Biotite code that builds the C-alpha atoms (Angstrom):
import biotite.structure as struc

atoms = struc.array([
    struc.Atom([103.742, -39.122, -23.762], chain_id="A", res_id=1, res_name="ASP", atom_name="CA", element="C"),
    struc.Atom([106.706, -40.734, -25.540], chain_id="A", res_id=2, res_name="ASN", atom_name="CA", element="C"),
    struc.Atom([105.152, -40.612, -29.109], chain_id="A", res_id=3, res_name="LEU", atom_name="CA", element="C"),
    struc.Atom([106.571, -37.348, -30.079], chain_id="A", res_id=4, res_name="SER", atom_name="CA", element="C"),
    struc.Atom([110.052, -38.328, -28.721], chain_id="A", res_id=5, res_name="ASN", atom_name="CA", element="C"),
    struc.Atom([109.748, -41.637, -30.760], chain_id="A", res_id=6, res_name="TYR", atom_name="CA", element="C"),
    struc.Atom([108.692, -39.907, -33.990], chain_id="A", res_id=7, res_name="LYS", atom_name="CA", element="C"),
    struc.Atom([111.351, -37.203, -33.684], chain_id="A", res_id=8, res_name="ALA", atom_name="CA", element="C"),
    struc.Atom([114.216, -39.688, -33.151], chain_id="A", res_id=9, res_name="ALA", atom_name="CA", element="C"),
    struc.Atom([116.521, -39.655, -36.290], chain_id="A", res_id=10, res_name="PRO", atom_name="CA", element="C"),
    struc.Atom([117.070, -43.371, -36.692], chain_id="A", res_id=11, res_name="CYS", atom_name="CA", element="C"),
    struc.Atom([115.437, -46.543, -38.005], chain_id="A", res_id=12, res_name="TYR", atom_name="CA", element="C"),
    struc.Atom([112.858, -47.763, -35.721], chain_id="A", res_id=13, res_name="LYS", atom_name="CA", element="C"),
    struc.Atom([111.236, -51.128, -34.885], chain_id="A", res_id=14, res_name="LEU", atom_name="CA", element="C"),
    struc.Atom([108.376, -51.607, -32.311], chain_id="A", res_id=15, res_name="ILE", atom_name="CA", element="C"),
    struc.Atom([107.941, -54.988, -30.606], chain_id="A", res_id=16, res_name="CYS", atom_name="CA", element="C"),
    struc.Atom([105.249, -55.799, -28.015], chain_id="A", res_id=17, res_name="SER", atom_name="CA", element="C"),
    struc.Atom([104.499, -58.568, -25.618], chain_id="A", res_id=18, res_name="ASP", atom_name="CA", element="C"),
    struc.Atom([100.884, -59.628, -26.240], chain_id="A", res_id=19, res_name="VAL", atom_name="CA", element="C"),
    struc.Atom([100.682, -60.939, -22.521], chain_id="A", res_id=20, res_name="ASP", atom_name="CA", element="C"),
    struc.Atom([101.988, -57.562, -21.084], chain_id="A", res_id=21, res_name="ASP", atom_name="CA", element="C"),
    struc.Atom([100.105, -57.055, -17.797], chain_id="A", res_id=22, res_name="GLU", atom_name="CA", element="C"),
    struc.Atom([101.794, -53.682, -17.000], chain_id="A", res_id=23, res_name="ILE", atom_name="CA", element="C"),
    struc.Atom([100.862, -51.499, -20.216], chain_id="A", res_id=24, res_name="ILE", atom_name="CA", element="C"),
    struc.Atom([97.454, -51.876, -21.563], chain_id="A", res_id=25, res_name="ALA", atom_name="CA", element="C"),
    struc.Atom([97.256, -52.083, -25.320], chain_id="A", res_id=26, res_name="GLU", atom_name="CA", element="C"),
    struc.Atom([95.274, -48.673, -25.744], chain_id="A", res_id=27, res_name="PRO", atom_name="CA", element="C"),
    struc.Atom([98.010, -47.053, -23.832], chain_id="A", res_id=28, res_name="GLY", atom_name="CA", element="C"),
    struc.Atom([100.956, -48.479, -25.653], chain_id="A", res_id=29, res_name="SER", atom_name="CA", element="C"),
    struc.Atom([103.373, -46.781, -27.946], chain_id="A", res_id=30, res_name="LEU", atom_name="CA", element="C"),
    struc.Atom([102.482, -49.155, -30.719], chain_id="A", res_id=31, res_name="LYS", atom_name="CA", element="C"),
    struc.Atom([98.773, -48.158, -30.455], chain_id="A", res_id=32, res_name="THR", atom_name="CA", element="C"),
    struc.Atom([99.650, -44.488, -30.193], chain_id="A", res_id=33, res_name="GLY", atom_name="CA", element="C"),
    struc.Atom([101.844, -44.629, -33.324], chain_id="A", res_id=34, res_name="LEU", atom_name="CA", element="C"),
    struc.Atom([99.267, -46.347, -35.216], chain_id="A", res_id=35, res_name="ALA", atom_name="CA", element="C"),
    struc.Atom([96.534, -44.071, -34.340], chain_id="A", res_id=36, res_name="THR", atom_name="CA", element="C"),
    struc.Atom([98.638, -41.105, -35.008], chain_id="A", res_id=37, res_name="SER", atom_name="CA", element="C"),
    struc.Atom([99.622, -42.309, -38.426], chain_id="A", res_id=38, res_name="LEU", atom_name="CA", element="C"),
    struc.Atom([96.365, -43.806, -39.651], chain_id="A", res_id=39, res_name="GLU", atom_name="CA", element="C"),
    struc.Atom([93.941, -41.448, -38.230], chain_id="A", res_id=40, res_name="LEU", atom_name="CA", element="C"),
    struc.Atom([96.096, -38.357, -37.749], chain_id="A", res_id=41, res_name="GLY", atom_name="CA", element="C"),
    struc.Atom([94.839, -38.370, -34.130], chain_id="A", res_id=42, res_name="ASP", atom_name="CA", element="C"),
    struc.Atom([97.485, -37.850, -31.540], chain_id="A", res_id=43, res_name="VAL", atom_name="CA", element="C"),
    struc.Atom([95.072, -38.025, -28.550], chain_id="A", res_id=44, res_name="GLU", atom_name="CA", element="C"),
    struc.Atom([94.880, -41.595, -27.045], chain_id="A", res_id=45, res_name="LEU", atom_name="CA", element="C"),
    struc.Atom([91.185, -42.073, -26.224], chain_id="A", res_id=46, res_name="VAL", atom_name="CA", element="C"),
    struc.Atom([89.885, -45.580, -26.417], chain_id="A", res_id=47, res_name="GLN", atom_name="CA", element="C"),
    struc.Atom([86.335, -45.488, -27.879], chain_id="A", res_id=48, res_name="PRO", atom_name="CA", element="C"),
    struc.Atom([83.767, -47.716, -26.360], chain_id="A", res_id=49, res_name="SER", atom_name="CA", element="C"),
    struc.Atom([82.928, -50.805, -28.287], chain_id="A", res_id=50, res_name="ASN", atom_name="CA", element="C"),
    struc.Atom([79.624, -50.559, -30.090], chain_id="A", res_id=51, res_name="PRO", atom_name="CA", element="C"),
    struc.Atom([76.926, -52.553, -28.301], chain_id="A", res_id=52, res_name="ARG", atom_name="CA", element="C"),
    struc.Atom([77.063, -55.517, -30.805], chain_id="A", res_id=53, res_name="GLU", atom_name="CA", element="C"),
    struc.Atom([80.908, -55.787, -30.472], chain_id="A", res_id=54, res_name="TYR", atom_name="CA", element="C"),
    struc.Atom([80.487, -55.566, -26.789], chain_id="A", res_id=55, res_name="ALA", atom_name="CA", element="C"),
    struc.Atom([78.004, -58.355, -26.627], chain_id="A", res_id=56, res_name="ILE", atom_name="CA", element="C"),
    struc.Atom([80.106, -60.597, -28.769], chain_id="A", res_id=57, res_name="SER", atom_name="CA", element="C"),
    struc.Atom([83.132, -60.131, -26.742], chain_id="A", res_id=58, res_name="GLU", atom_name="CA", element="C"),
    struc.Atom([81.261, -60.683, -23.593], chain_id="A", res_id=59, res_name="ALA", atom_name="CA", element="C"),
    struc.Atom([79.902, -63.861, -24.737], chain_id="A", res_id=60, res_name="THR", atom_name="CA", element="C"),
    struc.Atom([83.114, -64.961, -26.415], chain_id="A", res_id=61, res_name="SER", atom_name="CA", element="C"),
    struc.Atom([81.223, -65.105, -29.678], chain_id="A", res_id=62, res_name="ALA", atom_name="CA", element="C"),
    struc.Atom([82.540, -64.132, -33.148], chain_id="A", res_id=63, res_name="ALA", atom_name="CA", element="C"),
    struc.Atom([82.251, -60.289, -33.973], chain_id="A", res_id=64, res_name="PRO", atom_name="CA", element="C"),
    struc.Atom([79.334, -59.234, -36.116], chain_id="A", res_id=65, res_name="PRO", atom_name="CA", element="C"),
    struc.Atom([79.663, -60.591, -39.536], chain_id="A", res_id=66, res_name="PRO", atom_name="CA", element="C"),
    struc.Atom([79.005, -57.434, -41.446], chain_id="A", res_id=67, res_name="HIS", atom_name="CA", element="C"),
    struc.Atom([82.151, -55.244, -41.377], chain_id="A", res_id=68, res_name="PRO", atom_name="CA", element="C"),
    struc.Atom([81.853, -51.604, -42.083], chain_id="A", res_id=69, res_name="PRO", atom_name="CA", element="C"),
    struc.Atom([83.019, -50.253, -45.517], chain_id="A", res_id=70, res_name="HIS", atom_name="CA", element="C"),
    struc.Atom([86.447, -51.342, -46.224], chain_id="A", res_id=71, res_name="VAL", atom_name="CA", element="C"),
    struc.Atom([88.639, -48.569, -47.528], chain_id="A", res_id=72, res_name="PRO", atom_name="CA", element="C"),
    struc.Atom([90.758, -48.715, -50.664], chain_id="A", res_id=73, res_name="GLN", atom_name="CA", element="C"),
    struc.Atom([94.583, -49.007, -50.009], chain_id="A", res_id=74, res_name="PRO", atom_name="CA", element="C"),
    struc.Atom([94.852, -45.269, -50.806], chain_id="A", res_id=75, res_name="THR", atom_name="CA", element="C"),
    struc.Atom([92.060, -44.328, -48.161], chain_id="A", res_id=76, res_name="GLU", atom_name="CA", element="C"),
    struc.Atom([92.671, -43.802, -44.497], chain_id="A", res_id=77, res_name="GLN", atom_name="CA", element="C"),
    struc.Atom([91.249, -46.280, -42.206], chain_id="A", res_id=78, res_name="LEU", atom_name="CA", element="C"),
    struc.Atom([88.250, -45.303, -40.194], chain_id="A", res_id=79, res_name="THR", atom_name="CA", element="C"),
    struc.Atom([87.638, -46.014, -36.539], chain_id="A", res_id=80, res_name="GLU", atom_name="CA", element="C"),
    struc.Atom([84.818, -48.340, -37.497], chain_id="A", res_id=81, res_name="GLU", atom_name="CA", element="C"),
    struc.Atom([87.251, -50.507, -39.664], chain_id="A", res_id=82, res_name="VAL", atom_name="CA", element="C"),
    struc.Atom([89.637, -50.584, -36.736], chain_id="A", res_id=83, res_name="ILE", atom_name="CA", element="C"),
    struc.Atom([87.020, -51.529, -34.091], chain_id="A", res_id=84, res_name="VAL", atom_name="CA", element="C"),
    struc.Atom([85.932, -54.424, -36.413], chain_id="A", res_id=85, res_name="HIS", atom_name="CA", element="C"),
    struc.Atom([89.608, -55.621, -37.030], chain_id="A", res_id=86, res_name="PHE", atom_name="CA", element="C"),
    struc.Atom([90.545, -55.341, -33.491], chain_id="A", res_id=87, res_name="ALA", atom_name="CA", element="C"),
    struc.Atom([87.527, -57.352, -32.477], chain_id="A", res_id=88, res_name="ALA", atom_name="CA", element="C"),
    struc.Atom([88.160, -59.742, -34.970], chain_id="A", res_id=89, res_name="SER", atom_name="CA", element="C"),
    struc.Atom([91.858, -60.264, -33.815], chain_id="A", res_id=90, res_name="LEU", atom_name="CA", element="C"),
    struc.Atom([90.738, -60.607, -30.288], chain_id="A", res_id=91, res_name="ARG", atom_name="CA", element="C"),
    struc.Atom([88.203, -63.243, -31.217], chain_id="A", res_id=92, res_name="TYR", atom_name="CA", element="C"),
    struc.Atom([90.946, -65.228, -33.110], chain_id="A", res_id=93, res_name="VAL", atom_name="CA", element="C"),
    struc.Atom([93.354, -64.948, -30.107], chain_id="A", res_id=94, res_name="ALA", atom_name="CA", element="C"),
    struc.Atom([90.518, -66.364, -27.745], chain_id="A", res_id=95, res_name="ARG", atom_name="CA", element="C"),
    struc.Atom([89.974, -69.247, -30.148], chain_id="A", res_id=96, res_name="ARG", atom_name="CA", element="C"),
    struc.Atom([93.682, -69.958, -30.372], chain_id="A", res_id=97, res_name="ALA", atom_name="CA", element="C"),
    struc.Atom([94.034, -69.834, -26.588], chain_id="A", res_id=98, res_name="LYS", atom_name="CA", element="C"),
    struc.Atom([91.152, -72.269, -26.146], chain_id="A", res_id=99, res_name="ALA", atom_name="CA", element="C"),
    struc.Atom([92.978, -74.691, -28.320], chain_id="A", res_id=100, res_name="LEU", atom_name="CA", element="C"),
    struc.Atom([96.150, -74.742, -26.107], chain_id="A", res_id=101, res_name="GLU", atom_name="CA", element="C"),
])
């Protein structure tokens, strides 16, 4: 668990990541842990399972469901449902871009 060490370091910080990293999976990365901690106040790194409609769209390489959950105002915290939809949308865009290569 490097999250607490990272947050406690008294210096400016910048996180970079390799989208093609084959060693550290995205749910276990420092970047994901920090984002989860800051946005949801959750320090336990547990990857929720995809809701059924998202799992189906990813398995078939289709677009995520078109009806996103309630989008919070800038002053509101993000919900897990919004993050799931956003992550699924990013993975879909990545798959489409990779298919064009």
